[in-house]
C-alpha positions in Angstrom: -17.8 2.6 -20.4 -17.2 5.7 -22.8 -13.8 6.5 -23.4 -12.8 9.7 -22.0 -12.8 11.6 -25.7 -16.3 10.7 -26.1 -17.0 11.9 -22.4 -15.6 15.4 -23.4 -17.3 16.0 -26.9 -20.9 15.3 -24.7 -20.0 17.1 -22.1 -19.2 20.2 -24.4 -22.3 19.8 -26.6 -24.4 19.7 -23.4 -22.9 23.0 -22.3 -23.6 24.6 -25.9 -27.1 23.8 -25.6 -28.3 26.1 -23.1 -29.5 23.6 -19.6 -26.7 24.0 -17.1 -24.2 26.5 -19.1 -23.6 28.1 -15.8 -20.9 25.3 -15.7 -17.4 25.4 -17.2 -16.6 23.1 -20.5 -14.9 20.4 -18.9 -13.0 19.8 -22.5 -12.5 23.0 -24.2 -9.2 22.8 -26.5 -7.0 25.6 -24.2 -10.0 26.6 -21.6 -9.5 29.3 -19.2 -11.5 29.9 -16.3 -13.1 32.8 -15.3 -10.9 35.6 -13.6 -12.9 34.5 -10.2 -12.5 31.2 -10.3 -11.8 29.6 -6.7 -8.5 27.5 -5.8 -9.2 23.8 -4.4 -7.5 22.4 -2.0 -8.0 18.7 -0.9 -6.1 16.8 2.3 -6.4 13.8 2.7 -5.1 12.3 6.1 -4.0 8.5 5.6 -5.6 6.5 8.6 -7.4 9.2 10.7 -10.3 8.5 12.3 -13.5 11.1 12.9 -13.2 10.5 16.9 -9.8 11.7 17.1 -10.6 15.1 16.0 -11.2 18.2 18.5 -14.5 18.8 15.7 -16.1 15.5 16.2 -15.4 16.0 19.6 -12.5 14.2 21.2 -11.1 16.6 24.2 -7.4 15.3 24.9 -5.9 16.7 21.1 -4.8 18.9 19.4 -6.6 19.7 16.3 -6.6 22.9 15.8 -6.2 23.9 12.2 -9.3 20.7 11.1 -11.0 22.1 14.6 -11.0 25.7 12.8 -12.1 24.6 9.6 -15.0 23.3 10.8 -15.9 26.0 12.9 -15.8 28.4 9.9 -17.2 26.2 7.7 -19.4 22.7 7.3 -18.7 19.4 9.4 -20.3 16.2 8.4 -21.5 14.0 11.2 -20.9 10.8 10.2 -18.8 10.9 6.7 -18.7 6.7 5.7 -15.1 5.6 3.1 -15.5 3.1 0.8 -12.8 0.8 2.5 -10.0 0.4 4.7 -7.4 0.7 2.2 -5.7 3.4 0.5 -5.4 3.3 -2.6 -8.8 2.0 -3.1 -10.7 4.5 -1.2 -8.6 7.5 -2.9 -9.4 6.3 -6.4 -13.2 6.5 -5.2 -12.7 10.0 -3.4 -11.0 11.1 -6.3 -13.6 9.6 -9.2 -16.9 9.4 -7.0 -16.9 5.4 -7.9 -17.0 3.0 -5.4 -14.1 0.2 -5.2 -16.5 -2.8 -7.7 -17.2 -0.2 -9.9 -13.8 1.4 -10.5 -11.7 -2.1 -10.0 -9.3 -0.7 -7.6 -9.9 -3.6 -4.7 -6.7 -3.7 -2.5 -3.4 -2.4 -2.3 -0.3 -2.9 -4.2 -1.6 -4.8 -7.6 -4.3 -3.3 -8.7 -4.3 0.4 -10.9 -7.3 2.6 -11.8 -7.6 2.5 -14.9 -7.6 5.0 -18.3 -11.0 4.7 -18.1 -11.5 6.6 -15.5 -12.8 10.0 -15.3 -11.2 11.8 -12.4 -11.1 15.3 -10.4 -8.2 16.2 -11.2 -8.8 15.8 -14.6 -11.7 17.9 -14.6 -9.8 20.6 -13.1 -7.0 20.0 -16.3 -8.9 19.9 -19.5 -11.0 23.2 -17.6 -7.8 25.0 -17.0 -6.9 24.7 -13.5 -3.1 24.1 -12.7 -3.5 20.7 -11.5 -1.0 19.4 -8.7 -0.4 16.6 -6.3 2.2 15.9 -3.5 1.5 12.4 -1.7 3.2 10.9 1.4 3.7 7.0 0.5 4.4 4.9 -2.3 1.1 3.4 -2.0 -0.3 6.3 -4.0 3.1 5.9 -6.3 1.6 7.3 -10.1 1.7 3.9 -11.8 -1.3 2.6 -9.5 -3.1 5.4 -12.1 -3.9 8.2 -9.8 -1.8 10.6 -11.5 -4.4 11.4 -14.0 -4.8 14.6 -14.8 -2.2 16.2 -12.3 0.8 18.6 -13.9 2.4 17.3 -11.2 2.6 14.1 -9.5 5.5 14.7 -6.4 5.3 10.7 -5.1 9.6 11.0 -4.1 9.3 8.8 -1.1 13.1 8.4 0.1 11.6 7.7 3.8 11.6 4.8 6.0 8.6 2.3 5.7 5.8 3.0 8.1 5.7 -0.7 9.7 7.7 -4.1 8.7 7.0 -5.2 6.2 4.9 -2.1 5.1 4.9 1.2 2.4 7.5 3.4 2.4 6.7 7.0 3.5 8.1 10.2 4.0 7.3 13.4 6.7 4.6 15.7 6.0 6.4 18.3 6.3 8.3 17.0 3.3 5.3 16.6 1.3 4.0 20.5 2.5 7.6 21.7 1.6 7.0 20.4 -1.9 3.1 21.7 -2.2 4.8 25.1 -1.4 7.1 25.0 -3.7 4.4 24.0 -6.2 2.2 26.5 -5.1 4.9 29.3 -5.3 5.1 28.7 -9.1 1.8 28.6 -10.1 -0.5 31.5 -11.0 -4.5 31.7 -11.3 -6.7 29.3 -9.8 -5.2 25.4 -8.8 -6.6 22.2 -8.3 -4.2 20.7 -5.5 -4.3 17.5 -3.6 -2.0 17.0 -0.4 -1.6 13.0 1.2 -0.1 12.8 4.2 0.8 9.3 5.6 2.0 10.0 8.8 -0.8 8.8 11.5 -0.2 5.1 9.8 1.4 2.9 12.1 4.4 2.5 12.7 3.2 6.1 14.9 6.8 8.2 15.4 5.6 11.7 15.4 8.4 14.3 15.6 10.1 14.6 19.1 8.3 18.0 20.2 4.8 16.4 19.5 5.7 12.6 20.6 6.5 14.5 24.0 3.4 16.2 24.7 1.7 12.6 24.3 3.8 10.5 26.0 1.4 7.8 25.9 -0.4 7.6 22.4 1.5 8.3 19.4 -1.2 8.2 17.2 -2.5 11.1 18.6 1.0 12.7 18.5 1.0 12.3 14.9 -2.1 13.1 14.5 -1.0 16.8 16.2 1.7 16.9 13.9 -0.3 17.0 10.5 -2.7 18.4 11.7 0.1 21.4 12.1 1.2 20.9 8.6 -1.6 21.2 7.2 -2.1 24.7 9.3 1.4 25.9 8.3 0.2 25.1 4.0 -3.3 27.5 5.0 -1.3 29.7 6.6 1.4 30.3 3.6 -1.8 30.7 1.7 -3.4 33.3 4.0 0.1 35.5 3.9 -0.4 35.9 0.0 -4.0 36.4 -0.1 -5.3 33.4 -2.0 -6.7 31.2 0.9 -10.1 33.6 0.2 -10.8 32.5 -2.8 -9.8 28.8 -2.0 -11.9 25.8 -1.4 -9.8 23.9 1.4 -11.7 20.2 2.1 -10.0 17.8 4.1 -10.5 13.8 4.9 -9.2 10.8 5.9 -9.2 7.6 3.3 -9.9 5.8 6.3 -9.7 5.1 10.2 -7.7 3.4 12.2 -8.5 0.3 14.6 -7.0 0.7 18.1 -8.3 -2.5 19.5 -11.8 -2.7 18.8 -13.0 -5.8 17.6 -9.7 -7.2 17.8 -8.2 -5.5 15.4 -4.5 -3.1 16.1 -4.7 -1.0 12.9 -7.2 -1.8 9.7 -7.9 -3.3 6.9 -9.5 -6.7 8.5 -12.5 -5.1 9.8 -15.6 -3.0 9.0 -16.7 -0.7 12.0 -17.0 3.1 12.7 -13.0 2.6 13.8 -12.1 2.0 10.8 -15.1 3.3 8.5 -16.2 7.1 10.0 -13.6 9.4 9.0 -13.7 13.3 9.1 -15.2 15.5 6.4 -14.8 18.9 6.9 -14.8 21.6 4.5 -14.5 26.0 4.2 -14.5 28.2 0.9 -16.0 30.6 -0.4 -20.1 30.9 0.1 -20.0 27.9 2.6 -21.8 28.5 5.7 -19.9 28.9 8.9 -20.3 25.9 11.9 -22.3 24.2 10.0 -23.3 20.2 11.2 -24.8 18.3 8.6 -26.1 15.3 10.5 -26.6 11.6 8.2 -24.7 9.6 6.6 -22.2 10.9 3.3 -20.0 9.2 1.3 -16.5 9.9 0.3 -17.4 9.3 -3.1 -19.6 12.6 -2.6 -16.5 14.4 -1.9 -15.9 14.9 -6.0 -19.5 15.6 -7.3 -19.5 18.0 -4.1 -16.0 20.2 -5.1 -16.6 20.3 -9.0 -20.7 21.5 -7.7 -18.7 24.5 -5.6 -16.7 25.0 -8.5 -19.2 25.2 -11.0 -17.4 22.2 -13.3 -19.7 19.7 -14.5 -20.2 16.4 -12.9 -18.4 13.4 -13.6 -20.2 10.6 -16.0 -19.4 8.0 -14.1 -20.1 9.1 -10.5 -22.3 7.6 -8.1 -21.6 10.1 -5.7 -24.1 13.2 -5.1 -23.1 16.7 -4.3 -24.0 17.6 -1.3 -24.5 21.2 -1.5 -28.2 21.1 -0.9 -27.0 19.3 3.1 -25.3 22.3 4.3 -28.0 24.9 2.0 -31.6 24.2 2.5 -30.4 21.3 4.6 -32.6 18.8 2.6 -32.5 15.5 2.4 -33.1 12.9 -0.6 -34.0 9.9 1.5 -32.5 7.2 2.3 -28.1 7.6 2.0 -26.4 4.1 1.6 -23.0 4.0 2.2 -21.1 0.6 0.9 -18.0 -0.2 2.4 -15.4 -3.3 1.4 -12.4 -4.5 2.4 -10.6 -7.5 0.0 -7.0 -7.5 1.7 -8.7 -10.3 3.8 -9.0 -12.3 1.0 -5.7 -11.4 -1.2 -3.3 -11.3 1.6 -5.0 -13.6 4.4 -7.2 -16.2 1.7 -10.2 -14.9 4.4 -13.7 -14.5 3.2 -14.1 -10.9 1.8 -15.7 -8.1 3.7 -19.0 -6.2 2.6 -21.0 -3.6 4.0 -24.0 -1.3 4.1 -24.5 1.7 6.5 -27.5 4.4 6.6 -28.4 6.4 9.3 -30.0 3.7 11.5 -28.6 0.7 10.7 -24.9 -1.2 9.5 -24.6 -4.5 8.2 -21.9 -6.4 7.1 -21.9 -9.6 5.2 -19.6 -12.0 5.9 -19.7 -15.9 7.0 -21.3 -15.0 10.2 -23.3 -11.6 8.8 -23.8 -9.0 11.4 -26.2 -5.9 11.8 -26.0 -3.3 14.5 -28.4 -0.9 15.0 -26.1 2.0 15.2 -28.6 4.4 17.2 -28.9 2.5 20.4 -25.7 0.4 19.8 -22.9 3.1 18.0 -20.1 0.6 19.0 -21.6 -1.6 17.1 -21.1 -4.6 19.9 -24.5 -6.3 19.9 -25.0 -8.0 16.9 -28.6 -8.4 16.2 -28.4 -11.5 14.0 -27.3 -13.7 17.1 -29.4 -11.4 19.8 -31.9 -10.5 18.1 -32.8 -12.8 15.8 -36.4 -11.9 15.2 -35.4 -8.4 15.0 -33.4 -8.5 12.7 -34.6 -10.6 10.5 -36.2 -8.6 8.1 -33.1 -5.5 7.9 -30.6 -8.0 7.3 -33.0 -9.0 4.1 -33.0 -5.7 2.6 -29.5 -4.5 3.5 -28.1 -7.4 1.8 -29.8 -6.7 -1.1 -27.8 -3.6 -0.9 -24.7 -5.1 -0.8 -25.5 -7.3 -4.5 -26.8 -3.5 -5.7 -23.4 -2.7 -5.1 -22.0 -5.5 -6.6 -24.1 -5.8 -9.5 -21.4 -4.7 -12.0 -18.5 -5.0 -10.0 -15.0 -5.7 -11.6 -12.4 -7.9 -9.9 -14.6 -9.9 -8.2 -14.7 -11.4 -4.7 -14.8 -15.2 -5.3 -11.3 -16.9 -5.3 -10.8 -20.3 -6.6 -8.3 -22.7 -5.8 -8.0 -25.1 -8.1 -6.6 -28.8 -8.0 -2.9 -28.5 -7.9 -3.1 -25.7 -5.8 -4.9 -27.8 -3.4 -2.7 -30.6 -4.1 0.6 -28.4 -2.8 -1.3 -27.6 0.2 -2.5 -30.4 1.1 1.2 -32.2 0.4 2.5 -29.6 2.8 0.1 -29.7 5.4 -2.4 -27.5 5.3 -5.8 -27.8 5.0 -8.3 -25.7 2.7 -11.5 -26.5 1.3 -12.3 -27.5 -2.0 -15.1 -24.7 -2.1 -14.6 -21.0 -3.3 -13.2 -19.0 -0.6 -15.6 -16.3 -1.1 -18.4 -18.9 0.0 -17.0 -20.7 3.1 -13.5 -19.1 3.9 -12.4 -18.1 7.8 -14.6 -15.2 8.7 -12.1 -12.4 9.1 -13.2 -12.1 13.1 -11.7 -15.3 13.6 -9.0 -14.4 11.6 -7.6 -11.4 12.6 -6.0 -13.1 15.8 -3.6 -15.1 14.2 -2.2 -11.1 12.7 0.1 -10.4 15.8 2.1 -13.9 14.7 2.0 -12.8 11.3 3.2 -9.2 11.8 5.7 -10.7 14.6 7.1 -13.0 11.3 7.4 -10.1 9.4 9.5 -8.1 11.5 11.5 -10.7 12.1 12.7 -11.7 8.7 12.9 -7.7 8.2 16.1 -7.9 10.5 17.5 -11.6 9.9 16.0 -13.8 12.4 15.1 -16.4 9.8 14.9 -19.0 12.1 12.0 -17.4 14.1 10.9 -16.0 10.8 10.3 -19.5 9.4 8.7 -20.3 12.1 5.8 -18.1 12.7 5.3 -18.0 9.0 5.0 -21.8 9.3 2.9 -21.1 11.9 0.0 -18.5 10.4 0.1 -20.5 7.1 -0.9 -24.1 9.4 -4.1 -21.9 10.6 -4.1 -19.6 7.4 -3.4 -21.9 4.7 -4.8 -19.2 2.0 -1.7 -16.6 3.5 -0.4 -15.0 0.5 1.9 -13.1 2.6 3.1 -16.0 4.2 3.8 -17.9 1.4 5.6 -15.3 -0.5 7.9 -14.9 2.8 8.2 -18.3 3.0 9.7 -18.8 -0.3 12.2 -16.2 -0.1 12.9 -18.2 2.9 13.5 -21.3 1.1 14.8 -19.5 -1.8 17.8 -18.0 0.6 18.3 -21.1 2.4 18.8 -22.9 -1.5 15.6 -25.0 -0.4 14.5 -24.4 -4.1 11.5 -27.0 -4.7 10.2 -25.7 -2.1 10.6 -22.1 -2.4 8.8 -22.5 -5.7 6.0 -24.4 -3.7 5.3 -20.9 -1.7 5.6 -19.1 -4.4 3.3 -21.1 -6.4 0.6 -20.7 -3.5 1.2 -16.9 -3.0 0.2 -16.6 -7.0 -2.6 -18.9 -6.7 -4.3 -16.5 -4.0 -3.3 -13.1 -6.0 -2.0 -13.5 -9.8 -1.1 -9.1 -10.0 1.8 -9.4 -7.7 4.1 -8.6 -9.8 6.9 -8.7 -6.7 5.2 -12.7 -6.5 6.4 -13.3 -10.3 10.0 -11.1 -9.7 10.1 -14.1 -6.8 8.6 -16.9 -8.9 11.6 -16.3 -12.2 14.6 -15.8 -9.5 13.8 -19.1 -7.6 13.4 -21.2 -10.8 16.4 -19.8 -13.0 18.9 -20.8 -9.2 17.2 -23.8 -10.8 18.7 -23.7 -13.5 15.2 -23.8 -14.9 15.7 -20.6 -17.5 12.4 -20.6 -19.7 10.2 -21.0 -16.8 12.3 -18.0 -15.4 11.7 -16.4 -18.0 8.4 -16.7 -18.4 7.9 -15.6 -15.0 9.4 -12.3 -15.4 7.3 -11.6 -18.4 4.3 -12.2 -16.0 5.4 -9.4 -13.4 6.2 -6.6 -16.4 2.4 -8.3 -17.7 0.8 -7.6 -14.5 2.1 -4.0 -13.3 4.6 -3.1 -16.7 5.8 0.1 -14.1 6.5 -1.6 -11.1 10.0 -1.9 -10.1 10.2 -6.0 -9.7 9.0 -5.8 -13.7 11.9 -3.4 -13.9 13.4 -6.1 -12.0 12.5 -8.7 -14.6 13.4 -6.5 -17.8 17.0 -6.2 -16.4 16.8 -9.8 -16.4 16.0 -9.9 -20.3 18.8 -7.4 -21.1 21.6 -9.5 -19.4 19.9 -12.5 -20.5 20.4 -10.8 -24.4 24.0 -9.3 -23.5 22.9 -5.5 -23.3 24.6 -4.5 -20.2 23.9 -0.7 -20.6 20.3 -1.6 -21.2 20.2 -4.1 -17.7 21.8 -0.8 -16.2 19.4 1.6 -17.6 15.8 -1.0 -15.9 18.3 -1.4 -12.5 18.9 2.6 -12.4 15.0 3.2 -12.6 13.6 0.1 -10.6 15.6 1.9 -7.6 14.9 5.1 -8.4 11.2 4.2 -8.5 11.4 2.5 -4.7 14.6 3.8 -3.1 14.3 2.9 0.0 12.8 -0.2 -0.9 15.6 -2.6 0.6 14.1 -5.8 -1.7 14.3 -4.0 -5.0 18.2 -3.8 -4.6 19.3 -6.8 -3.3 17.2 -8.0 -6.1 18.8 -6.0 -8.3 22.6 -7.1 -6.9 21.6 -10.8 -7.3 21.2 -10.4 -10.8 24.5 -8.6 -11.4 26.3 -11.3 -9.2 24.7 -14.1 -11.1 26.1 -12.5 -14.6 29.6 -11.6 -13.0 28.7 -8.2 -12.4 30.1 -7.9 -9.2 31.9 -4.8 -9.3 28.1 -3.6 -10.0 26.5 -5.4 -7.0 28.6 -3.6 -4.7 27.6 -0.1 -4.5 23.8 -1.6 -5.3 24.4 -3.6 -2.0 26.0 0.1 0.1 22.9 1.6 -0.6 20.6 -1.1 0.4 22.8 -1.2 4.1 22.6 2.3 4.3 18.8 3.3 3.7 17.8 -0.1 5.7 21.2 -0.3 8.3 19.1 -3.0 10.8 18.4 -5.5 7.0 20.7 -8.8 8.2 20.1 -9.5 4.2 21.8 -6.8 2.9 24.8 -6.6 5.5 25.6 -10.6 5.0 25.3 -10.0 0.7 27.8 -7.4 0.6 29.7 -9.7 2.9 30.0 -11.6 0.2 30.5 -9.1 -2.5 33.5 -7.9 -0.6 35.1 -10.7 0.1 34.9 -11.7 -3.3 36.5 -8.5 -4.7 39.5 -8.2 -2.6 38.0 -6.3 0.5 38.2 -9.1 3.2 38.3 -6.5 6.0 35.1 -5.1 5.1 33.7 -8.1 4.4 34.5 -9.6 8.3 32.8 -5.9 9.1 29.8 -6.8 7.2 29.8 -10.3 8.4 29.4 -8.9 12.4 26.0 -6.8 11.5 24.5 -9.5 9.6 23.9 -11.4 13.1 22.7 -15.2 12.5 22.8 -14.9 8.6 26.5 -14.8 9.5 26.2 -18.4 9.6 23.6 -19.3 7.7 23.3 -22.6 5.9 23.3 -21.2 2.3 24.6 -17.2 3.1 27.3 -18.4 5.1 28.9 -20.8 2.5 28.5 -18.5 0.3 30.7 -16.3 2.4 33.2 -18.7 2.9 33.5 -19.6 -0.7 33.9 -15.9 -2.1 36.6 -15.8 0.5 37.7 -18.8 -1.2 37.6 -17.5 -4.0 39.8 -14.7 -3.8 43.0 -16.6 -2.2 41.8 -15.7 1.1 41.4 -19.6 2.7 42.4 -19.0 6.2 39.4 -16.8 6.4 37.3 -19.3 4.1 38.4 -21.9 6.3 37.2 -20.2 9.3 34.1 -18.7 8.5 32.6 -22.5 6.8 33.9 -24.1 9.8 31.3 -21.2 11.8 28.6 -22.8 9.3 29.2 -26.0 10.4 29.4 -25.5 13.8 25.7 -24.3 13.3 24.6 -26.7 10.8 26.6 -29.9 11.0 24.9 -31.3 8.1 24.7 -29.0 5.8 26.3 -30.6 3.1 27.7 -27.1 0.8 29.7 -25.9 3.9 31.1 -29.6 4.0 32.4 -30.0 0.6 33.7 -26.1 0.2 35.8 -26.8 3.5 37.0 -29.7 2.0 37.4 -27.9 -1.7 39.4 -25.1 0.7 41.2 -28.0 2.3 42.7 -29.2 -0.4 43.8 -25.4 -2.4 45.1 -25.4 0.7 47.4 -28.2 0.3 48.3 -27.5 -3.3 49.9 -24.3 -2.6 51.1 -25.4 0.1 52.8 -28.0 -2.3 53.6 -25.5 -4.4 55.5 -23.4 -2.2 57.5 -26.2 -0.4 58.3 -26.8 -4.4 
């Protein structure tokens, strides 16, 4: 790929050459936009499906802001997203490039490369002020979307959107931060606002929840729409809105039970692919409805054309201006979409689709073809019900998928090596010897097990370890390639002290997605507990290599510093990890564990106190804090935390650790009581039995010393 500096130089020469000279030089050093240059507000409302917006025909929703934009400007009837995944979709929106070409294929373990040129970079190099403010850690700057922004607001300190999900913050906080930036910004600007609220769990503010008591998803949408309205009203009051192009869209929609899916990421149908796309601004027609398929990758080219900037060199999206001015069509528009979360998260086959005005095709182990004119809900798979009619379209559309994947980065096949297969077989899981992409489970079949997985994650989050283990094992039995299940099982077995089994599961998780800094970090922690320090060091190095800026990688750097005896450096890395994801309890727990491992108990306590403050339902945080309180001579506080730990208070490993902590502080009666409670639940737990025997010996010695 051509470097950014070369692209900028070529663009400057092109402008000097004459044609297109009305466009602004994207790379001129110290460039200034013309006095009458437009500003741009791009709003992406996460998880917003088109048919839950009034302008798209929804009659019982409250979206007056989006409806007004459509009435005063342009509404695209059928806008199709590239993927029902937040990070890859936004990478497409900001670059005009489909996921196979920009290479970001899933949330969390991919990053938009520096070689990509973003919409923000184009504005920045042309002299616009650029600011972004995001509502979830899924779009943290370390994933590469900060390219070209003068300011990237990512201070997300809210709650998780759902058990096992990403941390989010309210739309009001995002809008407040954006308004503060705008108040300090002079001249034309490019503002990107990402609002995460419609993502599950659906927990709208009370006044909106009360308006939609049985429709929490619509309540979140109404609240978010109101916050967009507040932002635009502020611009209007300041007299800036009339010179501003406003574009509102979504990264993807939400399944609400259609096709066996209750959220998004594991299916490709209109519920998750058809998103709103409305825009208004100087020179745009009012009330124009544009029929036919358009794509979210067309947004960047259209925005640049509207403000007079040169096109992005790598973008495959098209300027949509002719569609709402001359009402011309440039032949058939093909919208490509995909989801690889099926592969990387669950070990299923990936899904790829193409959509035209007439047809929708999904490549999967059991391929699907729908006539969207006659069957808009995509219920009648013609490949199964009318194969003769489907055959010519099937072949042609499958060829379009091949074309979309012809130069893909980070490919879609998952080879299970012999060692991984042997581990799975040893654990009683059956897995094919062929690549998952070719023979993996069809997501249509796998989705039935997702409620079990979600229940398992929820049980794990609140410390119901026995139930979580049982459910994760059930998922892994049905879906041996479920990396998420194997990762959580590894954490459970690590906490239980069953380190060899933990190691097997974390290695399985890594075999399905070697990009995961989290899983490399977990492997390092397990190996450290097993005394395999060199192997642990290698795992931490791999975590750092996978994502140097991830909090889990910072934990690896913390361990490296502790190994080198540099406590000050370890503290810096720990602080950086906690600041990066201040609501991620898992990060805090691992940092506290390392402080304890190296005898820095006083440093572990405040980390755990912060963990229980941000996650008051985390049983793991409470039992770990109880252990540290007991160890540092605060027995009463230890007992208080123990009561909040639920079943973990008598967990084999953690309950025993609490008993030992009491004993280490000379609290032998409390230690005896605690270890007795563990043995009542686990009569054959060797560690608890041996610890209790030692306590009895210490008690006897103390009694003898007192008699003497």
